[in-house]
C-alpha positions as CSV (number, residue, x, y, z in Angstrom):
1,X,181.6,93.8,68.4
2,X,180.8,91.3,65.8
3,X,179.3,92.1,62.3
4,X,177.1,90.0,60.6
5,X,178.5,89.5,57.0
6,X,175.3,89.2,55.4
7,X,174.3,92.7,57.0
8,X,177.4,94.7,56.2
9,X,177.3,93.3,52.4
10,X,173.4,94.2,52.4
11,X,173.9,97.8,54.4
12,X,176.5,98.9,51.9
13,X,174.6,97.6,48.8
14,X,172.1,99.9,49.2
15,X,171.4,103.1,46.6
16,X,173.2,105.6,48.8
17,X,176.8,103.0,48.9
18,X,176.4,101.8,45.5
19,X,179.2,103.0,42.6
20,X,182.3,100.8,41.4
21,X,184.5,102.5,43.5
22,X,182.2,100.7,46.9
23,X,182.0,97.3,45.4
24,X,186.0,97.2,46.8
25,X,184.5,98.2,50.1
26,X,181.8,96.3,50.3
27,X,184.5,92.7,49.5
28,X,186.8,94.5,52.2
29,X,184.2,94.8,54.7
30,X,182.2,91.4,54.2
31,X,185.6,89.7,54.8
32,X,186.8,91.4,58.0
33,X,183.0,90.9,59.1
34,X,183.0,87.5,58.8
35,X,186.6,86.8,60.2
36,X,185.0,88.0,63.2
37,X,181.7,86.4,63.4
38,X,183.6,83.2,62.5
39,X,186.0,84.1,65.7
40,X,182.7,84.8,67.8
41,X,180.3,82.1,66.7
42,X,178.5,80.1,69.0
43,X,178.8,76.4,68.9
44,X,175.8,74.6,67.6
45,X,173.2,74.2,69.7
46,X,169.6,73.3,69.6
47,X,168.7,76.5,70.8
48,X,168.2,79.7,68.7
49,X,168.6,82.8,69.9
50,X,165.9,85.4,67.9
51,X,166.9,88.8,68.2
52,X,164.5,91.5,66.5
53,X,161.3,90.8,67.3
54,X,157.8,93.1,66.7
55,X,156.4,93.7,70.3
56,X,153.5,92.3,69.6
57,X,154.8,88.9,68.6
58,X,153.9,86.3,70.8
59,X,155.5,82.5,71.6
60,X,153.1,81.2,69.9
61,X,153.9,82.7,66.7
62,X,157.1,82.2,67.0
63,X,156.4,78.5,67.3
64,X,154.4,78.7,64.1
65,X,157.0,80.4,62.1
66,X,160.4,78.3,63.2
67,X,157.9,75.0,63.0
68,X,158.3,75.3,59.1
69,X,161.8,73.9,59.4
70,X,161.9,71.0,62.0
71,X,160.6,69.7,65.2
72,X,160.0,72.8,67.8
73,X,160.2,71.1,71.2
74,X,159.6,75.0,72.9
75,X,159.5,78.6,71.7
76,X,159.3,81.7,74.3
77,X,159.4,85.2,73.7
78,X,160.6,86.9,76.4
79,X,158.9,89.5,78.1
80,X,159.1,92.0,81.1
81,X,158.1,91.0,84.7
82,X,157.3,94.3,85.5
83,X,154.7,95.5,82.6
84,X,154.4,91.9,80.8
85,X,155.6,93.6,77.6
86,X,158.0,91.8,74.4
87,X,161.6,92.8,75.2
88,X,162.0,91.8,71.7
89,X,163.8,89.3,71.6
90,X,163.4,85.3,72.7
91,X,164.6,81.2,72.3
92,X,163.8,78.5,70.6
93,X,164.6,74.8,71.1
94,X,164.4,72.0,68.6
95,X,164.5,68.4,68.9
96,X,167.6,67.6,66.7
97,X,170.8,70.0,65.8
98,X,170.0,69.4,62.0
99,X,166.4,70.6,62.4
100,X,167.9,73.9,64.6
101,X,170.5,74.3,61.5
102,X,167.8,74.9,59.0
103,X,165.3,76.8,61.7
104,X,168.7,78.8,62.0
105,X,169.3,79.4,57.7
106,X,165.5,79.7,57.4
107,X,164.6,82.3,59.2
108,X,167.7,84.6,59.6
109,X,166.8,88.0,57.8
110,X,163.3,87.2,57.3
111,X,160.3,88.9,58.0
112,X,157.9,87.9,61.0
113,X,155.2,90.6,61.9
114,X,156.6,93.3,59.9
115,X,160.0,92.8,61.2
116,X,163.1,91.6,60.1
117,X,164.4,89.0,62.7
118,X,167.6,87.5,63.2
119,X,168.4,83.9,64.3
120,X,171.5,82.7,65.8
121,X,172.9,79.5,68.0
122,X,172.0,80.8,71.4
123,X,175.0,81.4,74.2
124,X,175.3,79.4,77.4
125,X,174.7,81.6,80.3
126,X,177.4,83.1,82.2
127,X,177.5,82.6,85.5
128,X,177.3,85.7,87.9
129,X,180.0,87.9,88.4
130,X,182.0,86.9,85.5
131,X,181.9,88.5,81.9
132,X,180.4,87.6,78.9
133,X,183.5,89.0,76.9
134,X,186.9,88.0,79.2
135,X,188.9,89.7,76.6
136,X,187.5,93.4,78.2
137,X,187.9,92.1,81.9
138,X,191.5,93.6,82.4
139,X,192.5,95.0,85.6
140,X,194.5,98.0,85.3
141,X,196.8,98.3,88.5
């Protein structure tokens, strides 16, 4: 599981962990997290994956929040087919890569409807039957 560099640093810098001895731990954890994040980072795309959404956030609110950073072509909160309730994540499509980068940097780790959301480039879908993580797809035998 790849850790996001900002999250590790933010978590370890909370009052529980703050002391002179923990500053070295913060630096090493941040370095290892950024190394693993860069190895598993998705290539730039005009589509952003947004997680951590409030269950009451609508597609319209999502589009409104992200349109501050560029031209949003489409925004969608993913909902459960049976219940109709939000699954807590969604996608935002921008017109250009530059707008998508601004939107990702501007909205990542920000509050939307009282919840902290995370924005990153969307990964392409994997074909059915294939693992999204091929290194874990090893057969014993």
